[in-house]
C-alpha positions as CSV (number, residue, x, y, z in Angstrom):
1,M,0.0,0.0,0.0
2,H,1.3,3.4,-0.9
3,F,-0.3,6.6,0.0
4,A,0.4,9.9,-1.7
5,P,4.2,10.5,-1.8
6,D,4.0,13.3,0.7
7,T,1.9,11.2,3.1
8,D,4.5,8.3,2.8
9,A,7.3,10.9,3.6
10,V,5.5,12.3,6.6
11,L,4.7,8.8,8.0
12,E,8.4,7.7,7.5
13,F,9.5,10.9,9.2
14,N,7.2,10.2,12.1
15,V,8.7,6.7,12.5
16,A,12.2,8.3,12.5
17,L,11.2,11.0,15.0
18,A,9.4,8.5,17.3
19,N,12.2,6.0,17.2
20,S,14.8,8.7,18.1
21,G,13.6,8.4,21.7
22,P,15.0,5.9,24.2
23,S,12.1,3.5,23.8
24,G,12.5,3.3,20.1
25,S,16.2,3.9,19.3
26,K,18.5,1.1,18.6
27,S,21.1,2.5,21.0
28,E,18.4,2.6,23.8
29,T,19.4,6.2,24.4
30,D,17.7,9.4,23.4
31,E,19.0,10.4,20.0
32,L,17.4,13.8,20.0
33,T,18.9,15.7,22.9
34,T,20.7,18.5,21.1
35,V,19.8,21.1,18.5
36,D,22.5,19.6,16.2
37,E,20.8,16.2,16.4
38,L,17.5,17.8,15.5
39,R,19.2,19.6,12.6
40,Q,20.5,16.2,11.3
41,L,17.1,14.6,11.6
42,L,15.4,17.5,9.7
43,T,18.1,17.5,7.0
44,A,17.7,13.8,6.5
45,H,14.0,14.2,6.0
46,R,14.3,17.5,4.1
47,F,12.0,19.7,6.2
48,T,11.2,23.0,4.7
49,G,10.1,26.3,6.2
50,R,11.1,28.1,9.4
51,I,13.6,26.3,11.6
52,D,14.8,28.2,14.6
53,H,17.6,25.8,15.7
54,D,17.2,26.5,19.4
55,A,16.5,24.7,22.6
56,V,12.8,25.9,22.7
57,E,12.2,24.4,19.3
58,L,13.9,21.1,20.3
59,A,11.7,20.9,23.4
60,E,8.6,21.3,21.3
61,V,9.7,18.7,18.8
62,I,10.3,16.3,21.7
63,R,6.7,16.9,22.7
64,V,5.6,16.1,19.2
65,R,7.6,12.9,19.3
66,E,5.7,11.8,22.4
67,E,2.4,12.7,20.8
68,V,3.2,10.7,17.7
69,R,4.2,7.7,19.8
70,R,0.9,7.9,21.7
71,I,-1.3,8.4,18.6
72,W,0.5,5.8,16.4
73,V,-0.9,2.8,18.2
74,L,-4.5,4.0,18.7
75,D,-7.4,2.3,17.0
76,R,-9.0,4.1,14.0
77,D,-11.8,5.9,16.0
78,A,-9.5,7.1,18.8
79,M,-6.9,8.2,16.2
80,A,-9.5,10.3,14.4
81,V,-10.4,12.0,17.7
82,E,-6.7,12.9,18.2
83,V,-6.3,14.1,14.7
84,N,-9.3,16.4,15.1
85,K,-7.8,17.8,18.3
86,M,-4.6,18.5,16.4
87,F,-6.5,20.5,13.8
88,T,-8.3,22.6,16.4
89,R,-5.1,23.6,18.2
90,I,-3.3,25.2,15.3
91,W,-4.4,28.0,13.0
92,L,-4.8,26.4,9.6
93,Q,-3.9,28.1,6.3
94,P,-4.4,25.3,3.7
95,R,-2.6,25.7,0.4
96,L,-1.2,23.6,-2.4
97,E,2.6,23.6,-2.8
98,R,5.1,21.9,-5.0
99,H,8.7,21.6,-3.9
100,D,11.7,19.2,-3.9
101,E,10.6,16.0,-5.6
102,F,7.0,16.3,-4.5
103,D,4.3,17.3,-7.0
104,W,1.4,19.4,-5.8
105,H,0.5,18.5,-2.2
106,L,-1.3,20.1,0.7
107,H,0.4,22.3,3.4
108,A,-1.9,23.5,6.1
109,T,0.2,26.1,7.9
110,S,2.3,29.0,6.9
111,P,6.0,28.1,6.2
112,D,6.7,30.7,9.0
113,A,4.7,28.7,11.6
114,P,6.7,27.1,14.4
115,L,8.3,23.8,13.4
116,A,6.4,21.8,16.0
117,D,3.1,23.2,14.7
118,R,4.0,22.3,11.2
119,M,5.0,18.8,12.3
120,R,1.7,18.3,14.1
121,I,-0.4,19.4,11.2
122,E,1.6,17.4,8.6
123,T,1.2,14.4,10.9
124,A,-2.5,15.0,11.2
125,L,-2.9,15.4,7.4
126,A,-1.0,12.1,6.8
127,L,-3.1,10.3,9.4
128,V,-6.3,11.6,7.7
129,D,-5.2,9.7,4.6
130,V,-4.5,6.5,6.7
131,I,-7.8,6.8,8.6
132,R,-9.9,7.5,5.5
133,V,-8.7,4.4,3.7
134,G,-9.0,2.2,6.8
135,E,-5.3,1.4,7.0
136,T,-4.5,2.3,10.6
137,E,-3.3,-1.3,11.2
138,R,-0.3,-0.4,9.0
139,L,0.9,1.8,11.9
140,R,2.3,-0.4,14.6
141,L,4.9,-1.4,17.1
142,C,7.9,-3.6,16.3
143,A,7.2,-7.3,16.9
144,A,10.5,-7.9,18.6
145,D,10.0,-8.7,22.3
146,D,12.7,-6.2,23.4
147,C,11.8,-3.3,21.1
148,E,9.2,-0.6,21.3
149,G,10.1,1.0,17.9
150,L,7.3,2.2,15.6
151,L,7.0,1.1,12.1
152,I,4.9,1.9,9.0
153,D,4.0,-1.2,6.9
154,L,3.8,-0.2,3.3
155,S,4.1,-3.7,2.0
156,R,1.4,-5.1,-0.3
157,N,0.6,-8.0,1.9
158,R,0.9,-6.2,5.3
159,S,3.8,-8.5,6.4
160,K,6.3,-6.1,7.9
161,R,6.8,-7.0,11.5
162,F,10.0,-5.3,12.6
163,C,11.1,-1.7,12.8
164,S,14.6,-2.7,11.4
165,V,16.5,-5.6,9.9
166,R,18.4,-5.7,13.2
167,C,15.3,-6.5,15.2
168,G,14.1,-9.1,12.6
169,N,17.5,-10.8,12.6
170,R,17.8,-10.8,16.4
171,T,14.3,-12.3,16.7
172,N,15.0,-14.9,14.1
173,M,18.3,-15.9,15.8
174,V,16.5,-16.3,19.2
175,A,13.9,-18.5,17.6
176,Y,16.6,-20.5,15.8
177,R,18.5,-21.1,19.1
178,E,15.3,-22.1,20.9
179,R,14.6,-24.7,18.2
180,Q,18.1,-26.0,18.3
181,A,17.9,-26.3,22.1
182,E,14.7,-28.4,21.8
183,V,16.4,-30.7,19.2
184,G,19.7,-31.0,21.1
């Protein structure tokens, strides 16, 4: 399943943002503690518009990260309620834009709006697409027992279970060793 390219990009950014926290990162540490780490994340995901590069902005983005983690695993109806709340908290200025490799797509805030507000609204718009087509089950937690990473399953057969190859390999190795122990 593929959504519009900008929706895919926002969902993938949300996974990266959420998994930068201690409960989702591979290093089990917070990977978003400095303005420079935020800059690297934004550069990797090519965020446009106003970016202040300060501690206040970093703190707000960390709040967005926690909101994304909380909303990601809600059922469809609860997610819709949260998306509506996001829309009511921020002054919306919808407009079509075309930039980078993206053709015409919707932005709902001014490019001068605070970064965290733009992240929230872009998240809400992406989740609208997911909710409307009934695909919220594609947003889930990693199936590895020792991981709380988020993932977006864009596979055709909804088979993605792990947030990374590392988690899949580790889980498969544990299962293999358990089978070997039973045989031996």
